[in-house]
C-alpha positions as CSV (number, residue, x, y, z in Angstrom):
1,M,35.8,-2.1,-36.2
2,D,38.0,0.5,-34.4
3,P,40.5,1.7,-37.3
4,Q,43.2,2.0,-34.8
5,H,43.1,-1.6,-33.5
6,R,45.9,-3.8,-34.7
7,T,45.2,-6.5,-37.1
8,A,47.2,-9.8,-37.6
9,T,47.3,-13.0,-39.5
10,R,45.5,-16.1,-38.1
11,E,48.8,-17.4,-36.9
12,E,49.7,-14.4,-35.1
13,W,46.3,-14.3,-33.5
14,L,46.8,-17.9,-32.3
15,A,50.2,-17.1,-30.8
16,A,48.8,-14.1,-28.9
17,S,45.8,-16.0,-27.8
18,R,47.9,-18.8,-26.4
19,A,49.9,-16.4,-24.4
20,L,46.8,-14.7,-23.2
21,L,45.4,-18.2,-22.2
22,A,48.4,-18.7,-19.9
23,E,47.7,-15.5,-18.1
24,E,43.9,-16.4,-17.9
25,K,44.7,-19.7,-16.3
26,A,47.1,-18.1,-13.8
27,H,44.2,-15.7,-13.0
28,M,41.8,-18.5,-12.5
29,R,44.1,-20.3,-10.2
30,A,44.7,-17.2,-8.2
31,G,40.9,-16.9,-7.9
32,D,40.8,-20.5,-6.6
33,E,43.4,-19.6,-4.0
34,L,41.4,-16.5,-2.9
35,A,38.2,-18.7,-2.6
36,R,40.1,-21.1,-0.3
37,K,41.3,-18.2,1.8
38,R,37.7,-16.9,1.9
39,R,36.5,-20.2,3.3
40,E,39.1,-20.1,6.0
41,L,38.1,-16.8,7.4
42,P,37.1,-16.9,11.0
43,W,33.4,-16.8,11.9
44,V,31.6,-14.5,14.2
45,K,28.7,-15.9,16.3
46,V,25.5,-13.8,15.8
47,D,24.1,-13.4,19.3
48,K,21.6,-10.7,18.4
49,T,17.9,-11.7,17.4
50,Y,17.0,-10.1,14.1
51,T,13.4,-10.4,12.6
52,F,12.2,-9.9,9.2
53,D,8.8,-9.4,7.5
54,T,8.3,-12.2,4.9
55,P,5.3,-13.1,2.8
56,Q,5.0,-16.1,5.1
57,G,5.0,-14.0,8.2
58,R,7.7,-12.9,10.6
59,K,11.0,-14.8,10.6
60,T,14.2,-14.7,12.4
61,L,17.6,-14.7,10.7
62,A,17.8,-18.5,11.6
63,G,14.4,-19.0,9.9
64,L,15.7,-17.5,6.6
65,F,17.9,-20.5,6.2
66,D,14.8,-22.5,5.4
67,G,16.3,-25.8,6.6
68,R,19.7,-25.4,5.1
69,S,23.0,-24.8,6.6
70,Q,24.2,-21.9,4.5
71,L,22.6,-18.5,3.7
72,I,23.6,-15.8,1.2
73,V,22.0,-12.3,1.9
74,Y,22.0,-9.7,-0.7
75,H,21.7,-6.2,0.7
76,F,19.4,-4.4,-1.9
77,M,19.2,-0.7,-1.8
78,M,15.8,0.1,-1.1
79,G,15.1,2.3,1.9
80,P,11.8,2.9,3.7
81,D,10.9,6.1,1.7
82,W,12.1,4.9,-1.7
83,Q,9.5,4.3,-4.2
84,E,11.5,1.8,-6.3
85,G,14.7,-0.3,-5.9
86,C,18.2,0.9,-6.9
87,V,18.9,0.3,-10.6
88,G,22.4,-1.2,-9.9
89,C,20.8,-3.7,-7.3
90,S,18.0,-4.5,-9.8
91,F,20.6,-5.2,-12.5
92,L,22.4,-7.7,-10.2
93,S,19.1,-9.1,-9.2
94,D,18.0,-9.8,-12.8
95,H,20.7,-12.4,-12.8
96,M,19.2,-14.6,-10.1
97,T,16.4,-16.0,-12.3
98,G,17.2,-19.7,-12.5
99,I,20.0,-19.6,-10.0
100,V,18.2,-20.0,-6.7
101,T,16.9,-23.5,-7.4
102,H,20.5,-24.7,-8.0
103,L,21.7,-22.9,-4.7
104,E,18.9,-24.5,-2.7
105,H,19.8,-28.1,-4.1
106,H,23.5,-27.4,-2.8
107,D,22.5,-26.6,0.8
108,V,22.5,-22.9,0.3
109,S,19.5,-20.5,0.7
110,Y,19.5,-17.2,-0.9
111,V,17.5,-14.1,0.3
112,T,17.5,-10.5,-0.6
113,V,17.0,-8.1,2.3
114,S,16.0,-4.4,2.2
115,R,14.7,-1.8,4.9
116,A,11.6,-0.9,2.7
117,P,8.3,-2.1,4.1
118,L,7.3,-5.5,2.7
119,A,4.3,-4.0,0.7
120,K,6.7,-1.8,-1.3
121,I,9.0,-4.7,-1.8
122,E,6.3,-7.0,-3.0
123,A,5.0,-4.4,-5.4
124,F,8.4,-3.6,-7.0
125,K,9.2,-7.4,-7.1
126,Q,6.0,-8.0,-9.0
127,R,6.9,-5.2,-11.4
128,M,10.3,-6.7,-12.1
129,G,8.9,-10.3,-12.4
130,W,11.3,-11.7,-9.9
131,S,10.7,-15.0,-7.8
132,F,13.7,-15.1,-5.5
133,P,12.9,-14.6,-1.8
134,W,12.9,-10.9,-0.6
135,V,12.2,-9.8,2.9
136,S,11.9,-6.6,4.9
137,S,14.3,-5.6,7.8
138,H,12.1,-2.6,8.5
139,G,12.3,-1.7,12.2
140,S,15.4,-3.9,12.6
141,D,19.0,-3.1,13.4
142,F,20.2,-5.7,10.8
143,N,21.1,-3.4,7.9
144,F,22.8,-1.0,10.3
145,D,24.7,-3.7,12.1
146,Y,25.9,-5.1,8.7
147,H,27.0,-1.7,7.5
148,V,24.8,-1.1,4.5
149,S,22.3,1.4,6.1
150,F,23.2,4.7,7.7
151,T,21.8,7.2,10.0
152,P,21.2,10.9,9.3
153,E,24.0,11.6,11.8
154,Q,26.4,9.4,9.9
155,L,25.4,11.0,6.6
156,A,25.9,14.5,8.0
157,S,29.3,13.7,9.4
158,K,30.4,12.1,6.1
159,N,31.9,9.5,8.1
160,A,30.3,6.0,8.0
161,F,31.7,2.5,8.1
162,Y,31.3,0.8,4.7
163,N,33.4,-1.7,2.8
164,F,35.6,-2.2,5.9
165,S,36.6,1.5,6.1
166,E,35.3,4.9,7.4
167,Q,34.1,7.1,4.4
168,D,31.6,9.5,3.1
169,V,28.9,6.9,1.8
170,G,26.8,9.8,0.3
171,I,23.4,8.1,0.6
172,D,21.4,6.2,3.4
173,E,21.5,2.8,1.7
174,Q,24.4,0.8,0.1
175,H,24.7,-2.7,-1.4
176,G,26.6,-5.8,-0.4
177,H,26.5,-9.5,0.2
178,S,26.7,-11.2,3.7
179,V,27.1,-15.0,4.1
180,F,26.0,-17.0,7.2
181,Y,26.3,-20.6,8.5
182,K,23.9,-22.3,10.9
183,D,25.2,-25.3,12.9
184,V,23.3,-28.4,13.9
185,N,22.4,-26.8,17.2
186,G,20.9,-23.8,15.5
187,G,23.8,-21.4,16.2
188,V,24.2,-18.8,13.4
189,Y,27.6,-17.4,12.3
190,H,28.5,-14.6,10.1
191,T,31.3,-15.9,7.7
192,Y,31.9,-13.4,4.9
193,S,30.8,-10.1,3.5
194,C,31.7,-8.1,0.3
195,F,30.6,-4.7,-0.8
196,G,31.2,-2.2,-3.7
197,R,32.9,-3.7,-6.6
198,G,33.0,-7.0,-4.7
199,D,29.4,-7.6,-5.9
200,E,30.6,-7.6,-9.5
201,R,31.3,-11.4,-9.3
202,F,27.5,-11.9,-9.1
203,I,26.8,-10.0,-12.4
204,N,27.2,-12.4,-15.2
205,T,26.5,-9.6,-17.9
206,Y,29.9,-8.3,-17.0
207,A,31.5,-11.7,-17.6
208,H,30.0,-11.6,-21.1
209,L,31.0,-7.9,-21.8
210,D,34.5,-8.6,-20.7
211,V,35.1,-10.8,-23.6
212,T,33.7,-8.4,-26.2
213,P,35.8,-5.9,-28.3
214,K,34.3,-2.9,-26.6
215,G,34.3,-4.4,-23.0
216,R,32.0,-2.7,-20.5
217,N,32.3,0.6,-22.4
218,E,31.5,2.6,-19.3
219,R,32.3,6.2,-18.9
220,S,32.1,6.2,-15.1
221,N,30.0,3.3,-13.7
222,L,27.2,1.0,-14.7
223,T,24.5,3.7,-14.5
224,D,26.1,5.2,-17.5
225,W,23.9,2.6,-19.5
226,V,22.1,0.2,-17.1
227,R,18.4,0.9,-16.3
228,H,15.6,-1.1,-14.7
229,H,14.9,-3.7,-17.5
230,D,11.4,-2.2,-18.1
231,R,13.1,1.2,-18.9
232,Y,14.9,0.4,-22.0
233,D,13.1,1.5,-25.2
234,G,12.5,-0.7,-28.3
235,N,16.1,0.0,-29.6
236,G,17.8,-1.1,-26.4
237,K,18.7,2.4,-25.4
238,A,18.3,3.7,-21.8
239,D,15.1,5.5,-21.0
240,G,15.2,7.5,-17.7
241,G,17.4,7.1,-14.7
242,C,17.1,5.7,-11.2
243,A,14.6,7.8,-9.3
244,A,15.8,6.1,-5.9
245,C,19.5,6.8,-6.6
246,G,19.1,10.1,-8.3
247,Q,20.7,8.8,-11.4
């Protein structure tokens, strides 16, 4: 226990916890209101045809819906020349085990998309033991149009559009989520995107850490301690960094 941390009687703890509960409920209701506003965002019709390499052959964006009306795309950082996926994206993807089935039974398809060729994706996916759908946008404009992949010129100018603003992205791939809807006539619409820390809501490990005494206990970001799940040693310590990200 931290010797500097305040201690109290059980009665004092209950009083403080009840006060905190009121704030937690207000935070939850504020989140519900944000979710409502998120659903009310205007939609943008997707007129461009995008195709993807999948284990079942070439598919269009509409084909990735797999018969459902809603699609969540995770933009996973794994470029054409990368030998493995980003450690942070892998951390998030570890949380998809068991979730996809529930999404699919609620009219939502989920797919991960990267620019790496499908063969590299399949090899890394097998290494990680993942089962969620993961397809390649190699040779497509999809990642560039949805502002998660960047050209050499954009990197050199230190001026690329990411997370809704112009900035120095520092690397040719970034992460994020994009959401789409398909109507009864087959029209596809872009409904929502989030990037950067907006992705944290999908990482359940953080929800658990946030209720512990030490919290996230990060010095700067998640790569202080997160590694690919096959790169922790027997004591749960980090062993090596992310070759793809240089961390």
